[in-house]
Structure formats: C-alpha cells, structure tokens
C-alpha positions as a LaTeX table, in Angstrom:
\begin{tabular}{lrrr}
\hline
Residue & $x$ (\AA) & $y$ (\AA) & $z$ (\AA) \\
\hline
Unk1 & 0.00 & 0.00 & 0.00 \\
Unk2 & 2.78 & 2.41 & 0.96 \\
Unk3 & 4.62 & 1.70 & $-2.29$ \\
Unk4 & 1.49 & 2.56 & $-4.28$ \\
Unk5 & 1.09 & 5.85 & $-2.36$ \\
Unk6 & 4.73 & 6.70 & $-3.01$ \\
Unk7 & 4.32 & 6.03 & $-6.74$ \\
Unk8 & 1.16 & 8.17 & $-6.91$ \\
Unk9 & 2.85 & 11.01 & $-4.97$ \\
Unk10 & 5.86 & 10.90 & $-7.27$ \\
Unk11 & 3.60 & 10.94 & $-10.33$ \\
Unk12 & 1.66 & 13.98 & $-9.04$ \\
Unk13 & 4.90 & 15.87 & $-8.33$ \\
Unk14 & 6.19 & 15.06 & $-11.83$ \\
Unk15 & 2.97 & 16.27 & $-13.46$ \\
Unk16 & 3.01 & 19.50 & $-11.45$ \\
Unk17 & 6.63 & 20.11 & $-12.39$ \\
Unk18 & 5.94 & 19.55 & $-16.08$ \\
Unk19 & 2.96 & 21.91 & $-15.89$ \\
Unk20 & 5.17 & 24.63 & $-14.45$ \\
Unk21 & 3.34 & 24.77 & $-11.11$ \\
Unk22 & 5.15 & 26.01 & $-8.03$ \\
Unk23 & 5.55 & 23.29 & $-5.45$ \\
Unk24 & 4.95 & 24.06 & $-1.79$ \\
Unk25 & 7.99 & 24.48 & 0.40 \\
Unk26 & 8.62 & 21.53 & 2.67 \\
Unk27 & 8.25 & 23.75 & 5.73 \\
Unk28 & 4.80 & 24.81 & 4.54 \\
Unk29 & 5.81 & 28.49 & 4.24 \\
Unk30 & 5.68 & 30.16 & 0.81 \\
Unk31 & 8.30 & 32.74 & $-0.24$ \\
Unk32 & 7.36 & 36.30 & 0.64 \\
Unk33 & 7.30 & 39.10 & $-1.95$ \\
Unk34 & 10.50 & 40.41 & $-0.37$ \\
Unk35 & 12.21 & 37.02 & $-0.79$ \\
Unk36 & 11.02 & 36.82 & $-4.39$ \\
Unk37 & 12.42 & 40.31 & $-5.10$ \\
Unk38 & 15.72 & 39.37 & $-3.49$ \\
Unk39 & 16.05 & 36.51 & $-5.99$ \\
Unk40 & 15.74 & 38.81 & $-9.03$ \\
Unk41 & 18.84 & 39.85 & $-10.93$ \\
Unk42 & 17.33 & 43.26 & $-11.75$ \\
Unk43 & 14.98 & 45.00 & $-9.32$ \\
Unk44 & 13.44 & 48.43 & $-9.83$ \\
Unk45 & 12.52 & 50.68 & $-6.91$ \\
Unk46 & 10.46 & 53.84 & $-7.40$ \\
Unk47 & 9.84 & 56.43 & $-4.71$ \\
Unk48 & 6.24 & 57.38 & $-3.94$ \\
Unk49 & 6.21 & 60.99 & $-2.71$ \\
Unk50 & 3.28 & 61.93 & $-0.52$ \\
Unk51 & 2.46 & 58.34 & 0.47 \\
Unk52 & 3.19 & 57.06 & 4.00 \\
Unk53 & 6.11 & 54.63 & 3.83 \\
Unk54 & 6.14 & 55.18 & 0.06 \\
Unk55 & 9.87 & 54.50 & $-0.15$ \\
Unk56 & 10.01 & 51.84 & 2.54 \\
Unk57 & 10.90 & 49.00 & 0.17 \\
Unk58 & 13.75 & 51.02 & $-1.33$ \\
Unk59 & 15.08 & 52.10 & 2.06 \\
Unk60 & 15.03 & 48.58 & 3.44 \\
Unk61 & 16.55 & 46.99 & 0.35 \\
Unk62 & 19.38 & 49.52 & 0.13 \\
Unk63 & 20.24 & 49.41 & 3.84 \\
Unk64 & 20.07 & 45.61 & 3.76 \\
Unk65 & 22.44 & 45.56 & 0.80 \\
Unk66 & 24.94 & 47.67 & 2.74 \\
Unk67 & 24.49 & 45.57 & 5.88 \\
Unk68 & 25.27 & 42.36 & 3.99 \\
Unk69 & 28.33 & 43.65 & 2.12 \\
Unk70 & 31.17 & 41.21 & 2.53 \\
Unk71 & 34.30 & 43.18 & 1.74 \\
Unk72 & 33.78 & 46.40 & $-0.26$ \\
Unk73 & 31.36 & 49.27 & $-0.80$ \\
Unk74 & 32.09 & 52.07 & $-3.28$ \\
Unk75 & 29.73 & 55.06 & $-3.36$ \\
Unk76 & 29.62 & 57.80 & $-6.03$ \\
Unk77 & 26.94 & 60.25 & $-4.97$ \\
Unk78 & 26.17 & 63.82 & $-6.00$ \\
Unk79 & 24.37 & 64.66 & $-2.76$ \\
Unk80 & 24.41 & 62.78 & 0.54 \\
Unk81 & 22.54 & 63.86 & 3.67 \\
Unk82 & 20.73 & 60.65 & 4.69 \\
Unk83 & 22.15 & 59.99 & 8.16 \\
Unk84 & 20.83 & 56.43 & 8.36 \\
Unk85 & 22.77 & 55.49 & 5.23 \\
Unk86 & 25.90 & 57.15 & 6.62 \\
Unk87 & 25.55 & 55.15 & 9.83 \\
Unk88 & 25.10 & 51.94 & 7.82 \\
Unk89 & 28.33 & 52.64 & 5.92 \\
Unk90 & 30.17 & 53.34 & 9.18 \\
Unk91 & 28.87 & 50.09 & 10.66 \\
Unk92 & 30.10 & 48.23 & 7.58 \\
Unk93 & 33.54 & 49.81 & 7.93 \\
Unk94 & 33.71 & 48.82 & 11.59 \\
Unk95 & 33.19 & 45.17 & 10.69 \\
Unk96 & 36.03 & 45.32 & 8.17 \\
Unk97 & 34.34 & 46.26 & 4.90 \\
Unk98 & 36.43 & 48.64 & 2.76 \\
Unk99 & 34.15 & 51.67 & 2.26 \\
Unk100 & 35.09 & 54.47 & $-0.17$ \\
Unk101 & 33.12 & 57.52 & $-1.26$ \\
Unk102 & 33.30 & 59.98 & $-4.17$ \\
Unk103 & 31.13 & 63.05 & $-3.76$ \\
Unk104 & 30.48 & 66.39 & $-5.41$ \\
Unk105 & 32.37 & 68.96 & $-3.37$ \\
Unk106 & 29.24 & 71.06 & $-2.86$ \\
Unk107 & 27.99 & 68.29 & $-0.54$ \\
Unk108 & 31.07 & 68.15 & 1.69 \\
Unk109 & 29.43 & 70.27 & 4.39 \\
Unk110 & 26.44 & 67.95 & 4.84 \\
Unk111 & 26.17 & 66.35 & 8.28 \\
Unk112 & 26.10 & 62.85 & 6.81 \\
Unk113 & 29.30 & 63.45 & 4.84 \\
Unk114 & 31.01 & 65.02 & 7.85 \\
Unk115 & 30.00 & 61.98 & 9.90 \\
Unk116 & 31.69 & 59.75 & 7.33 \\
Unk117 & 34.83 & 61.86 & 7.45 \\
Unk118 & 34.88 & 61.77 & 11.23 \\
Unk119 & 34.60 & 57.99 & 11.01 \\
Unk120 & 37.73 & 57.92 & 8.80 \\
Unk121 & 35.90 & 56.77 & 5.67 \\
Unk122 & 38.14 & 57.52 & 2.64 \\
Unk123 & 36.33 & 60.26 & 0.75 \\
Unk124 & 37.18 & 62.24 & $-2.39$ \\
Unk125 & 35.49 & 65.42 & $-3.62$ \\
Unk126 & 35.65 & 66.56 & $-7.22$ \\
Unk127 & 36.75 & 70.15 & $-6.42$ \\
Unk128 & 35.77 & 71.59 & $-9.76$ \\
Unk129 & 33.07 & 73.69 & $-11.40$ \\
Unk130 & 31.40 & 70.80 & $-13.23$ \\
Unk131 & 29.28 & 68.34 & $-11.25$ \\
Unk132 & 30.15 & 64.88 & $-9.99$ \\
Unk133 & 26.53 & 64.05 & $-10.67$ \\
Unk134 & 26.67 & 60.24 & $-10.48$ \\
Unk135 & 24.40 & 58.29 & $-8.15$ \\
Unk136 & 25.69 & 54.73 & $-7.94$ \\
Unk137 & 26.78 & 52.23 & $-5.29$ \\
Unk138 & 28.87 & 49.10 & $-5.78$ \\
Unk139 & 28.56 & 46.26 & $-3.26$ \\
Unk140 & 31.42 & 43.74 & $-3.34$ \\
Unk141 & 31.92 & 42.52 & $-6.90$ \\
Unk142 & 28.29 & 41.55 & $-7.27$ \\
Unk143 & 25.72 & 44.34 & $-6.93$ \\
Unk144 & 25.21 & 47.69 & $-8.65$ \\
Unk145 & 22.75 & 50.32 & $-7.47$ \\
Unk146 & 22.18 & 53.12 & $-9.99$ \\
Unk147 & 19.52 & 55.63 & $-10.96$ \\
Unk148 & 18.35 & 59.16 & $-10.20$ \\
Unk149 & 18.30 & 58.87 & $-6.39$ \\
Unk150 & 20.58 & 60.98 & $-4.24$ \\
Unk151 & 21.08 & 59.70 & $-0.69$ \\
Unk152 & 18.94 & 62.41 & 0.88 \\
Unk153 & 15.65 & 62.30 & 2.82 \\
Unk154 & 14.02 & 64.61 & 0.25 \\
Unk155 & 15.02 & 62.30 & $-2.61$ \\
Unk156 & 13.39 & 59.40 & $-0.81$ \\
Unk157 & 10.26 & 61.05 & 0.56 \\
Unk158 & 9.43 & 64.14 & $-1.52$ \\
Unk159 & 10.77 & 63.57 & $-5.03$ \\
Unk160 & 10.06 & 61.13 & $-7.84$ \\
Unk161 & 13.15 & 58.97 & $-8.25$ \\
Unk162 & 14.16 & 55.52 & $-9.41$ \\
Unk163 & 16.98 & 53.30 & $-8.16$ \\
Unk164 & 17.84 & 49.99 & $-9.82$ \\
Unk165 & 19.58 & 47.10 & $-8.11$ \\
Unk166 & 21.39 & 44.87 & $-10.60$ \\
Unk167 & 23.35 & 41.79 & $-9.67$ \\
Unk168 & 26.10 & 41.44 & $-12.25$ \\
Unk169 & 29.84 & 41.12 & $-11.71$ \\
Unk170 & 30.44 & 42.38 & $-15.26$ \\
Unk171 & 28.45 & 45.58 & $-14.68$ \\
Unk172 & 30.15 & 46.17 & $-11.34$ \\
Unk173 & 33.54 & 45.81 & $-13.03$ \\
Unk174 & 32.65 & 48.48 & $-15.60$ \\
Unk175 & 31.39 & 50.85 & $-12.93$ \\
Unk176 & 34.42 & 50.20 & $-10.74$ \\
Unk177 & 36.70 & 51.34 & $-13.55$ \\
Unk178 & 34.75 & 54.61 & $-13.60$ \\
Unk179 & 34.91 & 54.84 & $-9.82$ \\
Unk180 & 38.68 & 54.28 & $-9.75$ \\
Unk181 & 39.08 & 56.97 & $-12.40$ \\
Unk182 & 37.54 & 59.45 & $-9.95$ \\
Unk183 & 38.68 & 58.09 & $-6.60$ \\
Unk184 & 42.20 & 56.88 & $-7.33$ \\
Unk185 & 43.24 & 58.93 & $-10.37$ \\
Unk186 & 41.32 & 62.06 & $-9.27$ \\
Unk187 & 40.21 & 62.39 & $-12.87$ \\
Unk188 & 36.87 & 64.15 & $-13.23$ \\
Unk189 & 35.11 & 65.48 & $-16.30$ \\
Unk190 & 35.89 & 62.63 & $-18.65$ \\
Unk191 & 38.21 & 59.79 & $-19.43$ \\
Unk192 & 38.67 & 57.19 & $-22.13$ \\
Unk193 & 35.46 & 56.03 & $-23.81$ \\
Unk194 & 34.53 & 52.37 & $-23.61$ \\
Unk195 & 34.66 & 50.28 & $-26.79$ \\
Unk196 & 31.15 & 49.36 & $-27.87$ \\
Unk197 & 31.73 & 45.65 & $-27.33$ \\
Unk198 & 32.74 & 46.25 & $-23.70$ \\
Unk199 & 29.71 & 48.30 & $-22.71$ \\
Unk200 & 27.17 & 45.58 & $-23.46$ \\
Unk201 & 26.40 & 43.10 & $-20.68$ \\
Unk202 & 23.86 & 40.28 & $-20.57$ \\
Unk203 & 22.16 & 40.02 & $-17.17$ \\
Unk204 & 20.08 & 36.85 & $-17.03$ \\
Unk205 & 18.80 & 37.38 & $-20.56$ \\
Unk206 & 18.46 & 41.18 & $-20.34$ \\
Unk207 & 20.82 & 43.12 & $-22.60$ \\
Unk208 & 22.21 & 46.12 & $-20.71$ \\
Unk209 & 24.31 & 48.93 & $-22.17$ \\
Unk210 & 26.47 & 51.17 & $-19.97$ \\
Unk211 & 27.25 & 54.76 & $-20.94$ \\
Unk212 & 29.32 & 57.28 & $-18.99$ \\
Unk213 & 29.47 & 61.01 & $-19.55$ \\
Unk214 & 31.33 & 62.94 & $-20.64$ \\
Unk215 & 33.57 & 60.01 & $-21.64$ \\
Unk216 & 31.08 & 58.48 & $-24.09$ \\
Unk217 & 28.97 & 61.53 & $-25.03$ \\
Unk218 & 25.73 & 59.51 & $-24.78$ \\
Unk219 & 23.44 & 62.34 & $-25.92$ \\
Unk220 & 23.85 & 61.43 & $-29.59$ \\
Unk221 & 23.00 & 57.82 & $-28.76$ \\
Unk222 & 19.70 & 58.83 & $-27.15$ \\
Unk223 & 18.74 & 60.92 & $-30.19$ \\
Unk224 & 19.55 & 57.97 & $-32.46$ \\
Unk225 & 17.46 & 55.57 & $-30.36$ \\
Unk226 & 14.47 & 57.93 & $-30.42$ \\
Unk227 & 14.92 & 58.28 & $-34.18$ \\
Unk228 & 14.57 & 54.51 & $-34.41$ \\
Unk229 & 11.36 & 54.32 & $-32.34$ \\
Unk230 & 8.43 & 52.82 & $-34.24$ \\
Unk231 & 5.35 & 53.06 & $-32.01$ \\
Unk232 & 5.75 & 55.14 & $-28.84$ \\
Unk233 & 8.16 & 57.08 & $-26.67$ \\
Unk234 & 7.41 & 58.11 & $-23.10$ \\
Unk235 & 9.87 & 60.26 & $-21.18$ \\
Unk236 & 10.34 & 61.81 & $-17.75$ \\
Unk237 & 12.67 & 64.80 & $-17.61$ \\
Unk238 & 13.88 & 66.73 & $-14.61$ \\
Unk239 & 15.60 & 69.16 & $-16.95$ \\
Unk240 & 15.74 & 69.04 & $-20.75$ \\
Unk241 & 17.84 & 71.34 & $-22.95$ \\
Unk242 & 19.23 & 68.99 & $-25.63$ \\
Unk243 & 18.00 & 70.31 & $-28.96$ \\
Unk244 & 19.03 & 67.19 & $-30.89$ \\
Unk245 & 16.88 & 65.04 & $-28.62$ \\
Unk246 & 14.06 & 67.59 & $-28.86$ \\
Unk247 & 14.23 & 67.45 & $-32.65$ \\
Unk248 & 14.30 & 63.64 & $-32.64$ \\
Unk249 & 11.13 & 63.58 & $-30.52$ \\
Unk250 & 9.37 & 66.04 & $-32.83$ \\
Unk251 & 10.37 & 64.07 & $-35.91$ \\
Unk252 & 9.19 & 60.84 & $-34.29$ \\
Unk253 & 5.78 & 62.40 & $-33.57$ \\
Unk254 & 5.55 & 63.69 & $-37.14$ \\
Unk255 & 6.01 & 60.17 & $-38.52$ \\
Unk256 & 3.23 & 58.81 & $-36.31$ \\
Unk257 & 5.04 & 57.72 & $-33.15$ \\
Unk258 & 3.09 & 58.44 & $-29.96$ \\
Unk259 & 5.29 & 60.77 & $-27.89$ \\
Unk260 & 4.41 & 61.79 & $-24.35$ \\
Unk261 & 6.50 & 63.48 & $-21.67$ \\
Unk262 & 6.39 & 64.91 & $-18.18$ \\
Unk263 & 8.72 & 67.72 & $-17.09$ \\
Unk264 & 9.58 & 68.89 & $-13.62$ \\
Unk265 & 7.48 & 72.04 & $-13.23$ \\
Unk266 & 10.18 & 74.05 & $-11.47$ \\
Unk267 & 12.67 & 73.51 & $-14.29$ \\
Unk268 & 10.29 & 73.94 & $-17.21$ \\
Unk269 & 10.85 & 77.69 & $-17.66$ \\
Unk270 & 14.63 & 77.63 & $-17.07$ \\
Unk271 & 16.83 & 79.07 & $-19.81$ \\
Unk272 & 17.04 & 76.74 & $-22.79$ \\
Unk273 & 14.43 & 74.27 & $-21.51$ \\
Unk274 & 12.65 & 72.56 & $-24.39$ \\
Unk275 & 9.24 & 72.12 & $-22.73$ \\
Unk276 & 7.69 & 75.12 & $-24.54$ \\
Unk277 & 9.22 & 74.12 & $-27.88$ \\
Unk278 & 7.76 & 70.63 & $-27.64$ \\
Unk279 & 4.35 & 72.03 & $-26.75$ \\
Unk280 & 4.46 & 74.41 & $-29.70$ \\
Unk281 & 5.24 & 71.43 & $-31.91$ \\
Unk282 & 2.02 & 69.79 & $-30.71$ \\
Unk283 & 3.54 & 67.07 & $-28.55$ \\
Unk284 & 1.72 & 65.75 & $-25.49$ \\
Unk285 & 3.99 & 67.10 & $-22.76$ \\
Unk286 & 2.93 & 68.04 & $-19.25$ \\
Unk287 & 4.24 & 69.55 & $-16.02$ \\
Unk288 & 4.40 & 67.27 & $-13.02$ \\
Unk289 & 1.88 & 67.63 & $-10.20$ \\
Unk290 & 4.21 & 66.71 & $-7.35$ \\
Unk291 & 5.14 & 69.51 & $-4.88$ \\
Unk292 & 8.61 & 67.97 & $-4.73$ \\
Unk293 & 10.84 & 67.31 & $-7.71$ \\
Unk294 & 10.06 & 65.11 & $-10.68$ \\
Unk295 & 13.70 & 64.04 & $-10.61$ \\
Unk296 & 13.68 & 60.99 & $-12.89$ \\
Unk297 & 15.56 & 60.97 & $-16.19$ \\
Unk298 & 13.83 & 58.22 & $-18.15$ \\
Unk299 & 13.02 & 57.23 & $-21.72$ \\
Unk300 & 10.82 & 54.22 & $-22.55$ \\
Unk301 & 10.63 & 53.20 & $-26.20$ \\
Unk302 & 8.28 & 50.79 & $-27.95$ \\
Unk303 & 7.61 & 48.80 & $-24.78$ \\
Unk304 & 11.05 & 47.23 & $-25.12$ \\
Unk305 & 13.81 & 49.68 & $-24.18$ \\
Unk306 & 14.41 & 51.71 & $-21.03$ \\
Unk307 & 16.94 & 54.51 & $-20.46$ \\
Unk308 & 17.59 & 55.49 & $-16.83$ \\
Unk309 & 20.40 & 56.94 & $-14.74$ \\
Unk310 & 21.79 & 60.17 & $-13.39$ \\
Unk311 & 22.02 & 61.76 & $-16.86$ \\
Unk312 & 19.73 & 64.76 & $-17.41$ \\
Unk313 & 18.94 & 65.59 & $-21.02$ \\
Unk314 & 21.30 & 68.57 & $-21.14$ \\
Unk315 & 24.51 & 69.69 & $-22.79$ \\
Unk316 & 26.31 & 69.98 & $-19.44$ \\
Unk317 & 25.40 & 66.37 & $-18.61$ \\
Unk318 & 26.88 & 65.28 & $-21.92$ \\
Unk319 & 30.02 & 67.41 & $-22.01$ \\
Unk320 & 30.94 & 68.50 & $-18.49$ \\
Unk321 & 29.47 & 66.49 & $-15.62$ \\
Unk322 & 30.39 & 63.01 & $-14.46$ \\
Unk323 & 27.27 & 60.96 & $-15.23$ \\
Unk324 & 26.14 & 57.44 & $-15.97$ \\
Unk325 & 23.15 & 55.90 & $-17.68$ \\
Unk326 & 21.88 & 52.43 & $-18.45$ \\
Unk327 & 19.98 & 51.29 & $-21.53$ \\
Unk328 & 18.06 & 48.12 & $-20.73$ \\
Unk329 & 16.37 & 45.97 & $-23.36$ \\
Unk330 & 13.50 & 44.16 & $-21.62$ \\
Unk331 & 9.74 & 44.21 & $-22.11$ \\
Unk332 & 9.26 & 43.31 & $-18.43$ \\
Unk333 & 11.29 & 46.28 & $-17.23$ \\
Unk334 & 9.72 & 48.54 & $-19.85$ \\
Unk335 & 6.29 & 47.66 & $-18.47$ \\
Unk336 & 7.36 & 48.65 & $-14.94$ \\
Unk337 & 8.66 & 51.98 & $-16.18$ \\
Unk338 & 5.57 & 52.57 & $-18.32$ \\
Unk339 & 3.42 & 52.05 & $-15.23$ \\
Unk340 & 5.54 & 54.59 & $-13.35$ \\
Unk341 & 5.27 & 57.01 & $-16.26$ \\
Unk342 & 1.49 & 56.61 & $-16.32$ \\
Unk343 & 1.18 & 57.39 & $-12.60$ \\
Unk344 & 3.21 & 60.57 & $-13.00$ \\
Unk345 & 1.50 & 61.50 & $-16.30$ \\
Unk346 & $-2.02$ & 61.19 & $-14.84$ \\
Unk347 & $-1.09$ & 63.45 & $-11.92$ \\
Unk348 & 0.54 & 66.03 & $-14.22$ \\
Unk349 & $-1.07$ & 69.11 & $-15.75$ \\
\hline
\end{tabular}
C-alpha cells in the first residue's frame, strides 16, 4: 500500500513540475514578496512621494544591501545627507568592509558626509566647477545600485526617483573602472570612452548597455534611439535642454510615433528648456503635479527599451558632468517603467 502511495505522490509531483506549477515548500511556508524580489537579478525601486512609507521598500533593500556587504562598498553620490545610510556605511567599515566615497564637493558640508569623514571613511570630492553628478553604489563585486536617487531624505520622501539594483559582476567591473578613475586617479570630467563591445552586458537574458558622460557623449545615442522608435516614446525629464533630442522627438511624432513626456514644473521655464518648444510642436507634454521634484531621467521606447540613470537631457550632462546611464532591453522592465510614467502622467497638468 505504501509503495502505491509513493508512486502516486511521485507521479503527481512530476505532473506539477511539467505543468510549471510552483511546489509548496517543505516547511509549509511560501516565499514572501521580499524574498522573491531578493532573488531577481534586476529589481526596480520607485519612490512614492506623498504616500506614507512610500519609499520603505527602497530604504530597506538599500540598507540591507549595505548591511550584507562582505568586503567592499564604493559610493559615487552627487548629494548625501541621509544619516541612516551614513551610519550603515560606518557600521560596515567597523566590521572590516572597505568603504570608499566619491562626492560632489558642494555636498562636503552635509552632516552625513562630515559623519563619514569623522569615522575615517576615505572620501574624495571633485573640487571643480562641473558636477560629480553620479548616483551609484557598488557592493562587493556583485551588486550595482544606480539611478536618479541621491542619498537624501528629500530624494526618498518628496521627489520622484528611481533606483535599480542589478546583480552582475560584469556591470560592477565596468562601474568600478569609472569609480577608480575618480577616486584613485582624481580624474573628473571625462576619461577614455569604452569600446562598444565592452559596454554591453547580458544580465540573465536582459541586454544592458552602460554609458558614462562625458567620456562616451551619450546624448547622440539617445537621439539615435528615439529616431529609431516605431510606435511610442514616453519620457520623464527633470531638466531638458538637448535640442538634438528635442528634434528627434518632434520628428518621431511627425512620422506617427506616440510621444508623451512629463517635465519637472520648477525647471520647465529655465533658460534653454525645451518644454515650450515641444508644446508648440504639438507634442503631449505636461508639467508634473508633485510639490517635490520630478527628478527621474527616463526614456521608454516601444515597450522594449528603457533609459535610466543620473544623466539629465542637457549639454552639461553630456560634455561637463560626471554621469552614468543604463539602456536596458527588456519588455518586463519597460512595463514597470511605463506604469511609473502613467502614474506621473495622470497626476501632471
């Protein structure tokens, strides 16, 4: 009798496996959403300004990533005033993790940065007129955090931002070269451009391109990608003064591509901003409805391609500042960004 039950049980398990069903864990406890997210190679975290605990998932994931670092943490951050993150880095250093920081010199007086300096964390400022505008963190040789988020309470709680966590040793290696250029060589405002073959990384089936500015002058690449769009382009722009990208968007709309955009309201009337020009051309562009900043710098094209990073759509981002951006080819990621765009678009005016 027992042998028959065993055979039936084995047959049921085999059929479930072939059908793609998820088997229950032996302890009877199913994985939580947090555990499922932890298993992903690429995770996207958006802030939710105005909502209680709107950035809780991002806060917890980032602090947990720092807490579980094994041997190294490298931080390149334009602005840094989040004391909890500073304390997490200090705790990591105390347990033997090598922590290093590159920061824009305008942020050196922040309490969080001073706390790091007092804790003997090696820290380098850019000490120049252009901006060290990067926002990325490297954990060991495994994890990259990158996006539009500065490590400040306002960035987390008041502004629209995105921060991606990507587990890829190849991506970390590319970003570490850029970090060493700034931290070790004290070279800001550009270095040697990456060969095209070296900037393309496959992360669990997702093709990811890495572009640094001003090294790679990625502005022309963005205009070319928009010129190749076939169905739709959605964009979020904190500040936008690149006329070649403006023209590419207008030309795309004229050939029948659906083009929509949301600008940060506070930046929309700044000198050279292309919001008014795009409106005059008949494009569906709006001003964000958030009292804080619409700080994302995002393009989503044809439901397949996402552009995100620290790079604003400006000449200074392309030619002067230290910046980074990622181009990710994934319909799954594009859907997540399109949903974020739609939330911001519907609240805009």
